[in-house]
Backbone and ligand atoms as CSV (ligand in chain L), in Angstrom:
chain,resi,resn,atom,element,x,y,z
A,1,MET,N,N,41.023,192.095,-4.032
A,1,MET,CA,C,41.654,191.721,-5.309
A,1,MET,C,C,40.695,190.832,-6.109
A,2,ARG,N,N,40.337,191.269,-7.290
A,2,ARG,CA,C,39.434,190.446,-8.097
A,2,ARG,C,C,40.209,189.433,-8.944
A,3,VAL,N,N,39.938,188.168,-8.682
A,3,VAL,CA,C,40.640,187.076,-9.344
A,3,VAL,C,C,39.642,186.309,-10.199
A,4,LEU,N,N,39.938,186.169,-11.486
A,4,LEU,CA,C,38.981,185.499,-12.373
A,4,LEU,C,C,39.553,184.226,-12.978
A,5,THR,N,N,38.748,183.185,-12.961
A,5,THR,CA,C,39.160,181.916,-13.575
A,5,THR,C,C,38.044,181.365,-14.441
A,6,GLY,N,N,38.422,180.819,-15.579
A,6,GLY,CA,C,37.449,180.136,-16.427
A,6,GLY,C,C,37.924,178.708,-16.651
A,7,ILE,N,N,36.983,177.777,-16.621
A,7,ILE,CA,C,37.353,176.378,-16.884
A,7,ILE,C,C,36.495,175.844,-18.010
A,8,GLN,N,N,37.150,175.274,-19.002
A,8,GLN,CA,C,36.425,174.713,-20.143
A,8,GLN,C,C,35.821,173.361,-19.800
A,9,PRO,N,N,34.545,173.180,-20.097
A,9,PRO,CA,C,33.931,171.877,-19.833
A,9,PRO,C,C,34.068,170.979,-21.054
A,10,SER,N,N,35.308,170.807,-21.537
A,10,SER,CA,C,35.429,170.049,-22.792
A,10,SER,C,C,35.629,168.553,-22.562
A,11,GLY,N,N,35.654,168.136,-21.310
A,11,GLY,CA,C,35.745,166.708,-20.985
A,11,GLY,C,C,35.399,166.576,-19.515
A,12,ASP,N,N,35.450,165.368,-18.984
A,12,ASP,CA,C,35.177,165.224,-17.559
A,12,ASP,C,C,36.295,165.897,-16.771
A,13,LEU,N,N,35.932,166.608,-15.711
A,13,LEU,CA,C,36.965,167.213,-14.863
A,13,LEU,C,C,37.727,166.094,-14.172
A,14,HIS,N,N,39.021,166.296,-13.963
A,14,HIS,CA,C,39.833,165.254,-13.347
A,14,HIS,C,C,40.711,165.847,-12.248
A,15,ILE,N,N,41.475,164.984,-11.625
A,15,ILE,CA,C,42.285,165.379,-10.470
A,15,ILE,C,C,43.288,166.498,-10.836
A,16,GLY,N,N,43.742,166.484,-12.095
A,16,GLY,CA,C,44.663,167.534,-12.561
A,16,GLY,C,C,43.985,168.900,-12.553
A,17,ASN,N,N,42.718,168.952,-12.962
A,17,ASN,CA,C,41.970,170.220,-12.913
A,17,ASN,C,C,41.843,170.670,-11.462
A,18,TYR,N,N,41.603,169.674,-10.575
A,18,TYR,CA,C,41.409,170.012,-9.163
A,18,TYR,C,C,42.672,170.636,-8.568
A,19,PHE,N,N,43.799,169.932,-8.688
A,19,PHE,CA,C,45.030,170.469,-8.092
A,19,PHE,C,C,45.612,171.610,-8.914
A,20,GLY,N,N,45.323,171.620,-10.232
A,20,GLY,CA,C,45.868,172.674,-11.099
A,20,GLY,C,C,45.186,174.015,-10.900
A,21,SER,N,N,43.896,174.024,-10.620
A,21,SER,CA,C,43.245,175.328,-10.509
A,21,SER,C,C,42.062,175.388,-9.539
A,22,ILE,N,N,41.265,174.324,-9.502
A,22,ILE,CA,C,40.022,174.428,-8.736
A,22,ILE,C,C,40.283,174.585,-7.231
A,23,LYS,N,N,41.246,173.808,-6.723
A,23,LYS,CA,C,41.510,173.842,-5.276
A,23,LYS,C,C,41.939,175.243,-4.828
A,24,ALA,N,N,42.855,175.855,-5.593
A,24,ALA,CA,C,43.357,177.184,-5.219
A,24,ALA,C,C,42.212,178.199,-5.234
A,25,MET,N,N,41.347,178.035,-6.233
A,25,MET,CA,C,40.226,178.973,-6.361
A,25,MET,C,C,39.280,178.849,-5.169
A,26,ILE,N,N,38.996,177.608,-4.797
A,26,ILE,CA,C,38.066,177.386,-3.693
A,26,ILE,C,C,38.676,177.849,-2.370
A,27,ASP,N,N,39.976,177.566,-2.205
A,27,ASP,CA,C,40.658,177.985,-0.969
A,27,ASP,C,C,40.711,179.506,-0.838
A,28,SER,N,N,40.726,180.221,-1.977
A,28,SER,CA,C,40.918,181.676,-1.880
A,28,SER,C,C,39.617,182.451,-1.696
A,29,GLN,N,N,38.499,181.727,-1.586
A,29,GLN,CA,C,37.206,182.413,-1.512
A,29,GLN,C,C,37.036,183.311,-0.287
A,30,ASN,N,N,37.788,183.010,0.785
A,30,ASN,CA,C,37.611,183.809,2.003
A,30,ASN,C,C,38.343,185.133,1.961
A,31,ASP,N,N,39.446,185.205,1.202
A,31,ASP,CA,C,40.184,186.467,1.223
A,31,ASP,C,C,40.309,187.152,-0.132
A,32,GLN,N,N,39.673,186.587,-1.171
A,32,GLN,CA,C,39.729,187.265,-2.464
A,32,GLN,C,C,38.354,187.328,-3.098
A,33,ASP,N,N,38.224,188.265,-4.024
A,33,ASP,CA,C,36.960,188.441,-4.729
A,33,ASP,C,C,36.992,187.484,-5.931
A,34,VAL,N,N,36.533,186.257,-5.700
A,34,VAL,CA,C,36.665,185.207,-6.714
A,34,VAL,C,C,35.525,185.289,-7.735
A,35,PHE,N,N,35.894,185.369,-9.005
A,35,PHE,CA,C,34.960,185.295,-10.122
A,35,PHE,C,C,35.330,184.038,-10.907
A,36,ALA,N,N,34.410,183.094,-11.001
A,36,ALA,CA,C,34.737,181.840,-11.684
A,36,ALA,C,C,33.586,181.432,-12.587
A,37,PHE,N,N,33.926,180.953,-13.765
A,37,PHE,CA,C,32.854,180.574,-14.688
A,37,PHE,C,C,33.223,179.350,-15.511
A,38,ILE,N,N,32.177,178.708,-16.031
A,38,ILE,CA,C,32.346,177.543,-16.901
A,38,ILE,C,C,32.368,178.078,-18.331
A,39,ALA,N,N,33.508,177.910,-18.998
A,39,ALA,CA,C,33.715,178.503,-20.323
A,39,ALA,C,C,33.137,177.613,-21.426
A,40,ASN,N,N,31.809,177.570,-21.496
A,40,ASN,CA,C,31.205,176.649,-22.475
A,40,ASN,C,C,31.283,177.167,-23.917
A,41,TYR,N,N,31.336,178.502,-24.101
A,41,TYR,CA,C,31.548,178.994,-25.474
A,41,TYR,C,C,32.942,178.576,-25.967
A,42,HIS,N,N,33.924,178.674,-25.088
A,42,HIS,CA,C,35.278,178.273,-25.502
A,42,HIS,C,C,35.337,176.787,-25.848
A,43,ALA,N,N,34.565,175.982,-25.099
A,43,ALA,CA,C,34.595,174.538,-25.350
A,43,ALA,C,C,34.071,174.207,-26.748
A,44,MET,N,N,33.263,175.094,-27.311
A,44,MET,CA,C,32.731,174.840,-28.657
A,44,MET,C,C,33.834,174.759,-29.713
A,45,THR,N,N,35.011,175.308,-29.384
A,45,THR,CA,C,36.100,175.251,-30.363
A,45,THR,C,C,36.636,173.825,-30.505
A,46,SER,N,N,36.353,172.965,-29.508
A,46,SER,CA,C,36.854,171.591,-29.634
A,46,SER,C,C,35.744,170.543,-29.568
A,47,LEU,N,N,34.524,170.991,-29.336
A,47,LEU,CA,C,33.423,170.042,-29.151
A,47,LEU,C,C,32.218,170.544,-29.944
A,48,SER,N,N,31.792,169.763,-30.920
A,48,SER,CA,C,30.683,170.276,-31.741
A,48,SER,C,C,29.344,169.625,-31.411
A,49,ASP,N,N,29.366,168.633,-30.511
A,49,ASP,CA,C,28.131,167.958,-30.130
A,49,ASP,C,C,27.437,168.766,-29.019
A,50,GLY,N,N,26.372,169.467,-29.399
A,50,GLY,CA,C,25.693,170.379,-28.476
A,50,GLY,C,C,25.139,169.697,-27.237
A,51,GLU,N,N,24.596,168.498,-27.455
A,51,GLU,CA,C,23.998,167.788,-26.327
A,51,GLU,C,C,25.065,167.405,-25.290
A,52,ARG,N,N,26.185,166.934,-25.817
A,52,ARG,CA,C,27.298,166.538,-24.936
A,52,ARG,C,C,27.837,167.769,-24.193
A,53,LEU,N,N,27.937,168.887,-24.901
A,53,LEU,CA,C,28.435,170.114,-24.275
A,53,LEU,C,C,27.502,170.568,-23.161
A,54,SER,N,N,26.215,170.449,-23.412
A,54,SER,CA,C,25.254,170.856,-22.402
A,54,SER,C,C,25.373,169.963,-21.148
A,55,THR,N,N,25.565,168.647,-21.366
A,55,THR,CA,C,25.744,167.730,-20.236
A,55,THR,C,C,27.028,168.061,-19.473
A,56,LEU,N,N,28.116,168.275,-20.219
A,56,LEU,CA,C,29.408,168.544,-19.568
A,56,LEU,C,C,29.384,169.877,-18.813
A,57,THR,N,N,28.642,170.841,-19.337
A,57,THR,CA,C,28.552,172.155,-18.683
A,57,THR,C,C,27.855,172.011,-17.330
A,58,MET,N,N,26.736,171.310,-17.341
A,58,MET,CA,C,25.985,171.104,-16.098
A,58,MET,C,C,26.831,170.301,-15.108
A,59,GLN,N,N,27.526,169.294,-15.642
A,59,GLN,CA,C,28.357,168.445,-14.783
A,59,GLN,C,C,29.500,169.246,-14.150
A,60,ALA,N,N,30.134,170.120,-14.949
A,60,ALA,CA,C,31.232,170.930,-14.409
A,60,ALA,C,C,30.689,171.851,-13.316
A,61,ALA,N,N,29.515,172.421,-13.542
A,61,ALA,CA,C,28.929,173.335,-12.554
A,61,ALA,C,C,28.640,172.596,-11.242
A,62,THR,N,N,28.051,171.405,-11.339
A,62,THR,CA,C,27.735,170.668,-10.105
A,62,THR,C,C,29.020,170.175,-9.420
A,63,ASP,N,N,30.037,169.811,-10.221
A,63,ASP,CA,C,31.325,169.404,-9.630
A,63,ASP,C,C,31.923,170.563,-8.821
A,64,PHE,N,N,31.894,171.754,-9.400
A,64,PHE,CA,C,32.428,172.928,-8.701
A,64,PHE,C,C,31.715,173.159,-7.380
A,65,LEU,N,N,30.391,173.071,-7.436
A,65,LEU,CA,C,29.608,173.318,-6.222
A,65,LEU,C,C,29.912,172.237,-5.186
A,66,ALA,N,N,30.026,170.983,-5.664
A,66,ALA,CA,C,30.311,169.880,-4.743
A,66,ALA,C,C,31.688,170.042,-4.109
A,67,LEU,N,N,32.625,170.619,-4.857
A,67,LEU,CA,C,34.000,170.760,-4.351
A,67,LEU,C,C,34.155,171.962,-3.419
A,68,GLY,N,N,33.116,172.777,-3.306
A,68,GLY,CA,C,33.196,173.872,-2.340
A,68,GLY,C,C,33.048,175.272,-2.905
A,69,MET,N,N,32.777,175.408,-4.184
A,69,MET,CA,C,32.514,176.742,-4.726
A,69,MET,C,C,31.243,177.255,-4.050
A,70,ASP,N,N,31.351,178.419,-3.408
A,70,ASP,CA,C,30.235,178.907,-2.606
A,70,ASP,C,C,29.668,180.198,-3.199
A,71,PRO,N,N,28.491,180.112,-3.816
A,71,PRO,CA,C,27.908,181.299,-4.463
A,71,PRO,C,C,27.573,182.428,-3.477
A,72,GLN,N,N,27.584,182.147,-2.177
A,72,GLN,CA,C,27.386,183.226,-1.196
A,72,GLN,C,C,28.649,184.078,-1.078
A,73,LYS,N,N,29.784,183.444,-1.318
A,73,LYS,CA,C,31.052,184.169,-1.157
A,73,LYS,C,C,31.597,184.650,-2.491
A,74,SER,N,N,31.344,183.873,-3.540
A,74,SER,CA,C,31.980,184.143,-4.833
A,74,SER,C,C,30.936,184.363,-5.910
A,75,THR,N,N,31.406,184.809,-7.067
A,75,THR,CA,C,30.515,184.978,-8.212
A,75,THR,C,C,30.811,183.838,-9.172
A,76,PHE,N,N,29.806,183.029,-9.426
A,76,PHE,CA,C,30.014,181.789,-10.181
A,76,PHE,C,C,28.918,181.673,-11.229
A,77,TRP,N,N,29.325,181.484,-12.493
A,77,TRP,CA,C,28.309,181.463,-13.551
A,77,TRP,C,C,28.752,180.606,-14.731
A,78,VAL,N,N,27.808,180.419,-15.658
A,78,VAL,CA,C,28.104,179.741,-16.920
A,78,VAL,C,C,28.275,180.848,-17.977
A,79,GLN,N,N,29.372,180.769,-18.706
A,79,GLN,CA,C,29.744,181.823,-19.669
A,79,GLN,C,C,28.577,182.252,-20.567
A,80,SER,N,N,27.842,181.272,-21.110
A,80,SER,CA,C,26.804,181.612,-22.086
A,80,SER,C,C,25.575,182.255,-21.444
A,81,ASP,N,N,25.520,182.325,-20.111
A,81,ASP,CA,C,24.402,183.011,-19.454
A,81,ASP,C,C,24.601,184.521,-19.415
A,82,VAL,N,N,25.803,184.990,-19.723
A,82,VAL,CA,C,26.055,186.440,-19.739
A,82,VAL,C,C,26.377,186.823,-21.185
A,83,LYS,N,N,25.324,187.123,-21.938
A,83,LYS,CA,C,25.486,187.332,-23.390
A,83,LYS,C,C,26.346,188.555,-23.716
A,84,GLU,N,N,26.432,189.501,-22.770
A,84,GLU,CA,C,27.229,190.716,-23.024
A,84,GLU,C,C,28.668,190.377,-23.368
A,85,VAL,N,N,29.113,189.183,-22.967
A,85,VAL,CA,C,30.501,188.820,-23.257
A,85,VAL,C,C,30.708,188.716,-24.770
A,86,LEU,N,N,29.654,188.288,-25.481
A,86,LEU,CA,C,29.776,188.200,-26.943
A,86,LEU,C,C,29.758,189.584,-27.581
A,87,GLU,N,N,29.021,190.492,-26.965
A,87,GLU,CA,C,28.977,191.867,-27.481
A,87,GLU,C,C,30.371,192.507,-27.335
A,88,LEU,N,N,30.940,192.306,-26.143
A,88,LEU,CA,C,32.263,192.884,-25.920
A,88,LEU,C,C,33.310,192.229,-26.825
A,89,TYR,N,N,33.151,190.934,-27.032
A,89,TYR,CA,C,34.056,190.186,-27.922
A,89,TYR,C,C,34.119,190.865,-29.287
A,90,TRP,N,N,32.961,191.278,-29.792
A,90,TRP,CA,C,32.937,191.905,-31.117
A,90,TRP,C,C,33.582,193.298,-31.074
A,91,VAL,N,N,33.262,194.039,-30.030
A,91,VAL,CA,C,33.861,195.375,-29.900
A,91,VAL,C,C,35.384,195.245,-29.832
A,92,LEU,N,N,35.848,194.288,-29.024
A,92,LEU,CA,C,37.301,194.121,-28.864
A,92,LEU,C,C,37.967,193.647,-30.158
A,93,SER,N,N,37.213,192.925,-30.976
A,93,SER,CA,C,37.772,192.434,-32.243
A,93,SER,C,C,38.336,193.575,-33.085
A,94,SER,N,N,37.695,194.727,-32.992
A,94,SER,CA,C,38.152,195.884,-33.777
A,94,SER,C,C,39.414,196.508,-33.204
A,95,PHE,N,N,39.787,196.048,-32.010
A,95,PHE,CA,C,41.015,196.561,-31.395
A,95,PHE,C,C,42.079,195.463,-31.344
A,96,THR,N,N,41.875,194.437,-32.163
A,96,THR,CA,C,42.786,193.287,-32.149
A,96,THR,C,C,43.479,193.148,-33.488
A,97,PRO,N,N,44.741,193.542,-33.578
A,97,PRO,CA,C,45.454,193.379,-34.846
A,97,PRO,C,C,45.572,191.892,-35.196
A,98,MET,N,N,45.458,191.559,-36.464
A,98,MET,CA,C,45.574,190.168,-36.899
A,98,MET,C,C,46.877,189.539,-36.406
A,99,GLY,N,N,47.955,190.332,-36.465
A,99,GLY,CA,C,49.275,189.812,-36.088
A,99,GLY,C,C,49.308,189.286,-34.664
A,100,LEU,N,N,48.529,189.937,-33.789
A,100,LEU,CA,C,48.496,189.526,-32.379
A,100,LEU,C,C,47.959,188.093,-32.281
A,101,LEU,N,N,46.946,187.791,-33.076
A,101,LEU,CA,C,46.353,186.444,-33.036
A,101,LEU,C,C,47.213,185.451,-33.811
A,102,GLU,N,N,47.839,185.920,-34.876
A,102,GLU,CA,C,48.682,185.021,-35.680
A,102,GLU,C,C,49.898,184.538,-34.888
A,103,ARG,N,N,50.274,185.302,-33.866
A,103,ARG,CA,C,51.430,184.902,-33.044
A,103,ARG,C,C,51.047,183.982,-31.888
A,104,ALA,N,N,49.752,183.690,-31.743
A,104,ALA,CA,C,49.316,182.907,-30.572
A,104,ALA,C,C,49.817,181.462,-30.638
A,105,HIS,N,N,50.612,181.058,-29.636
A,105,HIS,CA,C,51.175,179.690,-29.623
A,105,HIS,C,C,50.083,178.650,-29.603
A,106,SER,N,N,49.072,178.908,-28.776
A,106,SER,CA,C,48.051,177.896,-28.569
A,106,SER,C,C,47.343,177.568,-29.887
A,107,TYR,N,N,47.054,178.599,-30.659
A,107,TYR,CA,C,46.419,178.388,-31.972
A,107,TYR,C,C,47.366,177.588,-32.886
A,108,LYS,N,N,48.617,178.009,-32.918
A,108,LYS,CA,C,49.582,177.330,-33.800
A,108,LYS,C,C,49.768,175.868,-33.394
A,109,ASP,N,N,49.815,175.623,-32.069
A,109,ASP,CA,C,49.974,174.244,-31.581
A,109,ASP,C,C,48.784,173.385,-31.995
A,110,LYS,N,N,47.585,173.955,-31.839
A,110,LYS,CA,C,46.390,173.172,-32.164
A,110,LYS,C,C,46.353,172.828,-33.643
A,111,VAL,N,N,46.704,173.788,-34.477
A,111,VAL,CA,C,46.706,173.540,-35.929
A,111,VAL,C,C,47.783,172.501,-36.270
A,112,ALA,N,N,48.948,172.633,-35.607
A,112,ALA,CA,C,50.030,171.673,-35.857
A,112,ALA,C,C,49.616,170.260,-35.470
A,113,LYS,N,N,48.759,170.155,-34.444
A,113,LYS,CA,C,48.295,168.828,-34.004
A,113,LYS,C,C,47.224,168.263,-34.929
A,114,GLY,N,N,46.803,169.062,-35.901
A,114,GLY,CA,C,45.835,168.566,-36.868
A,114,GLY,C,C,44.391,168.924,-36.550
A,115,ILE,N,N,44.189,169.744,-35.504
A,115,ILE,CA,C,42.819,170.188,-35.202
A,115,ILE,C,C,42.378,171.123,-36.332
A,116,ALA,N,N,41.170,170.887,-36.845
A,116,ALA,CA,C,40.700,171.698,-37.971
A,116,ALA,C,C,40.647,173.167,-37.563
A,117,SER,N,N,41.255,174.002,-38.381
A,117,SER,CA,C,41.299,175.419,-38.052
A,117,SER,C,C,39.984,176.077,-38.480
A,118,ASN,N,N,39.373,176.792,-37.558
A,118,ASN,CA,C,38.211,177.588,-37.959
A,118,ASN,C,C,38.290,178.924,-37.231
A,119,HIS,N,N,37.353,179.788,-37.524
A,119,HIS,CA,C,37.469,181.146,-36.990
A,119,HIS,C,C,37.387,181.195,-35.470
A,120,SER,N,N,36.568,180.327,-34.868
A,120,SER,CA,C,36.447,180.389,-33.400
A,120,SER,C,C,37.762,179.998,-32.727
A,121,LEU,N,N,38.461,179.048,-33.341
A,121,LEU,CA,C,39.755,178.646,-32.785
A,121,LEU,C,C,40.747,179.826,-32.872
A,122,PHE,N,N,40.674,180.523,-33.987
A,122,PHE,CA,C,41.584,181.651,-34.213
A,122,PHE,C,C,41.270,182.835,-33.287
A,123,SER,N,N,39.968,183.098,-33.115
A,123,SER,CA,C,39.593,184.289,-32.331
A,123,SER,C,C,39.375,183.969,-30.843
A,124,TYR,N,N,39.645,182.731,-30.467
A,124,TYR,CA,C,39.549,182.275,-29.075
A,124,TYR,C,C,40.134,183.306,-28.083
A,125,PRO,N,N,41.344,183.859,-28.353
A,125,PRO,CA,C,41.910,184.803,-27.373
A,125,PRO,C,C,41.104,186.096,-27.227
A,126,VAL,N,N,40.342,186.460,-28.256
A,126,VAL,CA,C,39.543,187.699,-28.146
A,126,VAL,C,C,38.355,187.465,-27.209
A,127,LEU,N,N,37.753,186.281,-27.321
A,127,LEU,CA,C,36.662,185.949,-26.398
A,127,LEU,C,C,37.206,185.847,-24.969
A,128,MET,N,N,38.383,185.303,-24.846
A,128,MET,CA,C,38.992,185.201,-23.512
A,128,MET,C,C,39.289,186.607,-22.960
A,129,ALA,N,N,39.709,187.517,-23.842
A,129,ALA,CA,C,39.940,188.903,-23.406
A,129,ALA,C,C,38.630,189.517,-22.927
A,130,ALA,N,N,37.533,189.226,-23.639
A,130,ALA,CA,C,36.228,189.756,-23.228
A,130,ALA,C,C,35.840,189.208,-21.852
A,131,ASP,N,N,36.074,187.905,-21.624
A,131,ASP,CA,C,35.795,187.298,-20.309
A,131,ASP,C,C,36.523,188.067,-19.211
A,132,ILE,N,N,37.774,188.350,-19.487
A,132,ILE,CA,C,38.633,188.949,-18.463
A,132,ILE,C,C,38.277,190.424,-18.237
A,133,LEU,N,N,38.102,191.157,-19.345
A,133,LEU,CA,C,37.939,192.617,-19.242
A,133,LEU,C,C,36.527,193.020,-18.811
A,134,LEU,N,N,35.533,192.220,-19.181
A,134,LEU,CA,C,34.144,192.567,-18.841
A,134,LEU,C,C,33.961,192.731,-17.334
A,135,PHE,N,N,34.705,191.946,-16.556
A,135,PHE,CA,C,34.473,191.933,-15.107
A,135,PHE,C,C,35.563,192.663,-14.313
A,136,GLY,N,N,36.388,193.440,-14.985
A,136,GLY,CA,C,37.414,194.203,-14.266
A,136,GLY,C,C,38.384,193.324,-13.509
A,137,SER,N,N,38.723,192.177,-14.090
A,137,SER,CA,C,39.609,191.238,-13.395
A,137,SER,C,C,41.009,191.832,-13.227
A,138,GLN,N,N,41.559,191.666,-12.026
A,138,GLN,CA,C,42.926,192.156,-11.782
A,138,GLN,C,C,43.943,191.046,-11.966
A,139,VAL,N,N,43.582,189.860,-11.504
A,139,VAL,CA,C,44.519,188.735,-11.584
A,139,VAL,C,C,43.820,187.543,-12.231
A,140,VAL,N,N,44.544,186.871,-13.127
A,140,VAL,CA,C,44.007,185.689,-13.788
A,140,VAL,C,C,44.989,184.535,-13.570
A,141,PRO,N,N,44.654,183.603,-12.674
A,141,PRO,CA,C,45.536,182.455,-12.461
A,141,PRO,C,C,45.417,181.515,-13.656
A,142,VAL,N,N,46.551,181.131,-14.222
A,142,VAL,CA,C,46.514,180.272,-15.415
A,142,VAL,C,C,47.625,179.235,-15.388
A,143,GLY,N,N,47.463,178.235,-16.229
A,143,GLY,CA,C,48.566,177.318,-16.495
A,143,GLY,C,C,49.492,178.016,-17.492
A,144,LYS,N,N,50.706,177.482,-17.629
A,144,LYS,CA,C,51.704,178.134,-18.497
A,144,LYS,C,C,51.199,178.345,-19.928
A,145,ASP,N,N,50.388,177.376,-20.403
A,145,ASP,CA,C,49.916,177.457,-21.792
A,145,ASP,C,C,48.970,178.636,-22.030
A,146,GLN,N,N,48.465,179.231,-20.935
A,146,GLN,CA,C,47.484,180.315,-21.106
A,146,GLN,C,C,48.058,181.705,-20.823
A,147,ILE,N,N,49.348,181.779,-20.494
A,147,ILE,CA,C,49.956,183.079,-20.165
A,147,ILE,C,C,49.781,184.060,-21.323
A,148,GLN,N,N,50.103,183.568,-22.514
A,148,GLN,CA,C,50.060,184.463,-23.676
A,148,GLN,C,C,48.647,185.022,-23.903
A,149,HIS,N,N,47.635,184.218,-23.565
A,149,HIS,CA,C,46.263,184.706,-23.750
A,149,HIS,C,C,45.960,185.880,-22.820
A,150,VAL,N,N,46.504,185.853,-21.620
A,150,VAL,CA,C,46.284,186.977,-20.702
A,150,VAL,C,C,47.065,188.199,-21.195
A,151,GLU,N,N,48.241,187.941,-21.759
A,151,GLU,CA,C,49.012,189.063,-22.323
A,151,GLU,C,C,48.273,189.696,-23.506
A,152,ILE,N,N,47.632,188.847,-24.298
A,152,ILE,CA,C,46.852,189.368,-25.430
A,152,ILE,C,C,45.690,190.234,-24.911
A,153,ALA,N,N,45.036,189.754,-23.847
A,153,ALA,CA,C,43.930,190.534,-23.256
A,153,ALA,C,C,44.433,191.898,-22.798
A,154,ARG,N,N,45.614,191.893,-22.218
A,154,ARG,CA,C,46.214,193.135,-21.741
A,154,ARG,C,C,46.536,194.080,-22.907
A,155,ASP,N,N,47.080,193.514,-23.976
A,155,ASP,CA,C,47.401,194.324,-25.171
A,155,ASP,C,C,46.142,194.953,-25.770
A,156,ILE,N,N,45.071,194.155,-25.829
A,156,ILE,CA,C,43.821,194.666,-26.397
A,156,ILE,C,C,43.264,195.783,-25.496
A,157,ALA,N,N,43.329,195.553,-24.181
A,157,ALA,CA,C,42.831,196.559,-23.231
A,157,ALA,C,C,43.616,197.864,-23.367
A,158,LEU,N,N,44.924,197.752,-23.537
A,158,LEU,CA,C,45.769,198.944,-23.682
A,158,LEU,C,C,45.379,199.725,-24.926
A,159,LYS,N,N,45.149,198.988,-26.006
A,159,LYS,CA,C,44.799,199.619,-27.266
A,159,LYS,C,C,43.456,200.358,-27.135
A,160,PHE,N,N,42.515,199.713,-26.468
A,160,PHE,CA,C,41.201,200.323,-26.266
A,160,PHE,C,C,41.336,201.564,-25.364
A,161,ASN,N,N,42.057,201.404,-24.270
A,161,ASN,CA,C,42.216,202.510,-23.323
A,161,ASN,C,C,42.958,203.689,-23.938
A,162,ASN,N,N,43.856,203.409,-24.872
A,162,ASN,CA,C,44.576,204.486,-25.546
A,162,ASN,C,C,43.609,205.396,-26.275
A,163,GLN,N,N,42.572,204.796,-26.820
A,163,GLN,CA,C,41.611,205.600,-27.566
A,163,GLN,C,C,40.510,206.176,-26.670
A,164,TYR,N,N,40.043,205.382,-25.684
A,164,TYR,CA,C,38.848,205.799,-24.934
A,164,TYR,C,C,39.096,206.205,-23.486
A,165,GLY,N,N,40.345,206.170,-23.061
A,165,GLY,CA,C,40.604,206.521,-21.660
A,165,GLY,C,C,40.666,205.271,-20.804
A,166,ASP,N,N,40.646,205.503,-19.509
A,166,ASP,CA,C,40.933,204.426,-18.579
A,166,ASP,C,C,39.693,203.554,-18.333
A,167,ILE,N,N,39.287,202.777,-19.322
A,167,ILE,CA,C,38.043,201.995,-19.198
A,167,ILE,C,C,38.318,200.615,-18.588
A,168,PHE,N,N,39.288,199.916,-19.157
A,168,PHE,CA,C,39.524,198.534,-18.717
A,168,PHE,C,C,40.674,198.437,-17.722
A,169,THR,N,N,40.475,197.594,-16.724
A,169,THR,CA,C,41.550,197.247,-15.794
A,169,THR,C,C,42.537,196.371,-16.558
A,170,LEU,N,N,43.830,196.640,-16.420
A,170,LEU,CA,C,44.823,195.809,-17.107
A,170,LEU,C,C,45.081,194.558,-16.257
A,171,PRO,N,N,44.766,193.398,-16.806
A,171,PRO,CA,C,44.895,192.157,-16.019
A,171,PRO,C,C,46.335,191.655,-15.948
A,172,GLU,N,N,46.623,190.951,-14.882
A,172,GLU,CA,C,47.933,190.285,-14.775
A,172,GLU,C,C,47.717,188.789,-14.629
A,173,PHE,N,N,48.620,188.019,-15.200
A,173,PHE,CA,C,48.485,186.563,-15.025
A,173,PHE,C,C,49.237,186.132,-13.764
A,174,ARG,N,N,48.809,185.023,-13.215
A,174,ARG,CA,C,49.544,184.429,-12.104
A,174,ARG,C,C,49.637,182.938,-12.416
A,175,VAL,N,N,50.859,182.412,-12.401
A,175,VAL,CA,C,51.013,180.999,-12.701
A,175,VAL,C,C,51.040,180.206,-11.409
A,176,ASP,N,N,50.056,179.337,-11.256
A,176,ASP,CA,C,50.046,178.451,-10.090
A,176,ASP,C,C,50.793,177.186,-10.474
A,177,GLU,N,N,51.894,176.958,-9.808
A,177,GLU,CA,C,52.708,175.775,-10.162
A,177,GLU,C,C,51.973,174.509,-9.759
L,1,LIG,N1,N,41.341,179.243,-22.038
L,1,LIG,C1,C,41.196,178.786,-20.681
L,1,LIG,C2,C,41.723,177.343,-20.588
L,1,LIG,O1,O,41.677,176.613,-21.554
L,1,LIG,C3,C,39.754,178.850,-20.245
L,1,LIG,C4,C,39.292,180.267,-20.196
L,1,LIG,C5,C,38.367,180.856,-21.008
L,1,LIG,C6,C,39.740,181.257,-19.291
L,1,LIG,N2,N,38.216,182.178,-20.655
L,1,LIG,C7,C,39.025,182.461,-19.615
L,1,LIG,C8,C,40.671,181.269,-18.236
L,1,LIG,C9,C,39.265,183.643,-18.908
L,1,LIG,C10,C,40.875,182.445,-17.530
L,1,LIG,C11,C,40.189,183.621,-17.883
L,1,LIG,O2,O,42.146,176.945,-19.537
């Protein structure tokens, strides 16, 4: 079973990240095909200081390794090291109706909180769909706030597959309480 997780390096990792997602991911390395990455492109939607982002990305990567992420067992990378994800992001954009993104709770919540709205914030779910679909992910463990993003990825994959055949695996979310 291919399980994919992305973690944004938008601040220092804390105990909530550990118990919320990292621990389960590390524990599952022996019986699942774990794909895990540091979502530094996504972090750009909330962090514009490049130097700080670069430091936080490296720090998140070393924290993961220190906590037990094992590159011999799992596939572990930094999002921006696989540029094809941006290529797929653009291809998927053409299969993403505006309405699908306009209904995204996470975008609406961020705008309501006063975060400046820009295109990357709006198209965030399309990049997340590219992360998920590029690697044939079957299961995506998420917090409740990210369920809709996995559903959006699934909707985009369905739309693409309707036209081109059975190309993308349809992902399912799993909520780890
Ligand atoms: N949006 C996720 C979060 O904030 C991070 C993320 C980016 C992600 N791409 C992903 C999670 C793909 C799972 C799959 O937590």
